[in-house]
C-alpha positions as CSV (number, residue, x, y, z in Angstrom):
1,X,-53.2,-3.6,-29.7
2,X,-49.5,-4.1,-30.5
3,X,-48.7,-0.5,-29.6
4,X,-50.2,-0.9,-26.2
5,X,-48.2,-4.0,-25.5
6,X,-45.0,-2.4,-26.7
7,X,-45.8,0.8,-24.8
8,X,-46.5,-1.2,-21.6
9,X,-43.3,-3.1,-21.9
10,X,-41.3,0.1,-22.4
11,X,-42.9,1.6,-19.3
12,X,-42.2,-1.5,-17.3
13,X,-38.5,-1.5,-18.4
14,X,-38.1,2.2,-17.5
15,X,-39.7,1.7,-14.1
16,X,-37.5,-1.3,-13.4
17,X,-34.4,0.6,-14.4
18,X,-35.4,3.6,-12.3
19,X,-36.0,1.4,-9.2
20,X,-32.7,-0.4,-9.7
21,X,-30.7,2.8,-10.0
22,X,-32.5,4.3,-7.0
23,X,-31.7,1.2,-4.9
24,X,-28.1,1.2,-6.0
25,X,-27.7,5.0,-5.3
26,X,-28.5,5.0,-1.6
27,X,-28.5,8.3,0.1
28,X,-25.2,9.6,1.5
29,X,-26.5,9.4,5.1
30,X,-27.5,5.7,4.5
31,X,-24.1,5.0,3.0
32,X,-22.3,6.6,6.0
33,X,-24.4,4.5,8.4
34,X,-23.7,1.4,6.4
35,X,-20.0,2.0,6.4
36,X,-19.9,2.6,10.1
37,X,-21.8,-0.6,10.9
38,X,-20.0,-2.8,8.3
39,X,-17.3,-5.4,9.1
40,X,-13.8,-3.9,9.1
41,X,-12.9,-5.7,5.8
42,X,-16.0,-4.2,4.1
43,X,-15.5,-0.7,5.4
44,X,-12.7,0.6,3.0
45,X,-14.7,0.5,-0.2
46,X,-17.8,1.9,1.6
47,X,-15.7,4.8,2.9
48,X,-14.2,5.4,-0.5
49,X,-17.7,5.5,-2.0
50,X,-18.6,8.2,0.6
51,X,-15.4,10.2,-0.2
52,X,-16.1,9.9,-4.0
53,X,-19.7,11.2,-3.6
54,X,-18.5,14.1,-1.4
55,X,-15.9,14.9,-4.0
56,X,-18.6,15.1,-6.6
57,X,-20.6,17.3,-4.2
58,X,-17.6,19.6,-3.6
59,X,-17.0,20.0,-7.3
60,X,-20.6,20.9,-7.9
61,X,-20.7,23.3,-5.0
62,X,-17.5,25.1,-6.1
63,X,-19.0,25.4,-9.6
64,X,-22.2,26.9,-8.3
65,X,-20.3,29.3,-6.0
66,X,-21.3,27.7,-2.6
67,X,-17.8,27.8,-1.1
68,X,-18.8,27.0,2.4
69,X,-20.7,23.8,1.4
70,X,-17.8,22.9,-1.0
71,X,-15.2,23.2,1.8
72,X,-17.3,21.1,4.1
73,X,-17.6,18.4,1.4
74,X,-13.8,18.6,1.0
75,X,-13.3,18.0,4.7
76,X,-15.6,14.9,4.4
77,X,-13.5,13.7,1.5
78,X,-10.4,13.9,3.8
79,X,-12.2,12.3,6.7
80,X,-13.7,9.4,4.9
81,X,-10.5,8.8,2.8
82,X,-8.6,8.6,6.1
83,X,-11.2,6.2,7.5
84,X,-10.9,4.0,4.4
85,X,-7.1,3.8,4.8
86,X,-7.3,3.1,8.5
87,X,-9.9,0.3,8.0
88,X,-7.8,-1.3,5.2
89,X,-4.7,-1.3,7.4
90,X,-6.7,-2.6,10.4
91,X,-8.3,-5.4,8.5
92,X,-5.2,-6.0,6.2
93,X,-7.8,-6.4,3.3
94,X,-8.3,-4.2,0.2
95,X,-5.2,-2.2,0.9
96,X,-4.2,-2.1,-2.8
97,X,-7.6,-1.1,-4.0
98,X,-7.9,1.5,-1.3
99,X,-4.5,3.0,-2.2
100,X,-5.5,3.2,-5.9
101,X,-8.8,4.8,-5.0
102,X,-7.1,7.4,-2.8
103,X,-4.6,8.2,-5.6
104,X,-7.6,8.8,-8.0
105,X,-9.3,11.0,-5.4
106,X,-6.0,13.0,-4.9
107,X,-5.8,13.5,-8.6
108,X,-9.4,14.9,-8.7
109,X,-8.6,17.1,-5.7
110,X,-5.6,18.6,-7.5
111,X,-7.8,19.3,-10.5
112,X,-10.4,20.9,-8.2
113,X,-7.7,23.0,-6.6
114,X,-6.5,24.3,-9.9
115,X,-10.1,25.4,-10.7
116,X,-10.7,27.0,-7.3
117,X,-10.0,30.6,-6.5
118,X,-6.8,31.3,-4.6
119,X,-8.6,31.9,-1.3
120,X,-10.4,28.6,-1.5
121,X,-7.3,26.4,-2.1
122,X,-6.0,25.9,1.4
123,X,-8.6,23.3,2.6
124,X,-8.2,21.4,-0.7
125,X,-4.4,21.3,-0.2
126,X,-4.8,20.1,3.4
127,X,-7.0,17.3,2.2
128,X,-4.5,16.4,-0.6
129,X,-1.6,16.4,1.9
130,X,-3.5,14.2,4.4
131,X,-4.6,11.7,1.8
132,X,-1.1,11.5,0.3
133,X,0.2,10.8,3.8
134,X,-2.4,8.0,4.2
135,X,-1.4,6.6,0.8
136,X,2.2,6.5,1.9
137,X,1.3,4.7,5.1
138,X,-0.8,2.2,3.1
139,X,2.1,1.5,0.7
140,X,4.6,1.1,3.6
141,X,2.2,-1.4,5.3
142,X,1.7,-3.3,2.0
143,X,5.4,-3.7,1.4
144,X,6.6,-4.1,5.0
145,X,8.5,-7.2,5.8
146,X,6.8,-8.8,8.7
C-alpha cells in the first residue's frame, strides 16, 4: 500500500514538472508572435529569448552538418537581436539588460565562428558586426546627455 502511494506521488510530481517545463518552453513561433504583440517595454527580453533559442539551433545545426539551416538561424539571431535593441531604445526600458544579453550572444557567436568551417564564417561575422553595432548604439543612448 505504501509503495503505491509513493509511486503515485512520484508520478504526480513528474507529470507536474513536465507540464510546467512544457508551458515555460513555448514554441519558437509562439514566442515570436508574443514578442511582436507585446508592449514595447516587454519586447526586448522576448526578442532576446528568440535570439538565444535561434543561437542554440544554429549551434546544433552546425554540429549536425546542416549548414543552410544553421545560417538561417544565425540570420534570425541577428534580426531578433536588432529588434531587441531597437525596442529597448524606443521604450527607454531594459537597455542595460539588453546590452548585456547582446554581448553574451556576440561571445557565443564568436565561439561558433571559430568552430565553423572557413566557408561558413561570413554570415556569422555579419551577425557579430551587426550586433556589435547595435550594442554600441545602445551604450551611446544609455550614456547620452539629454
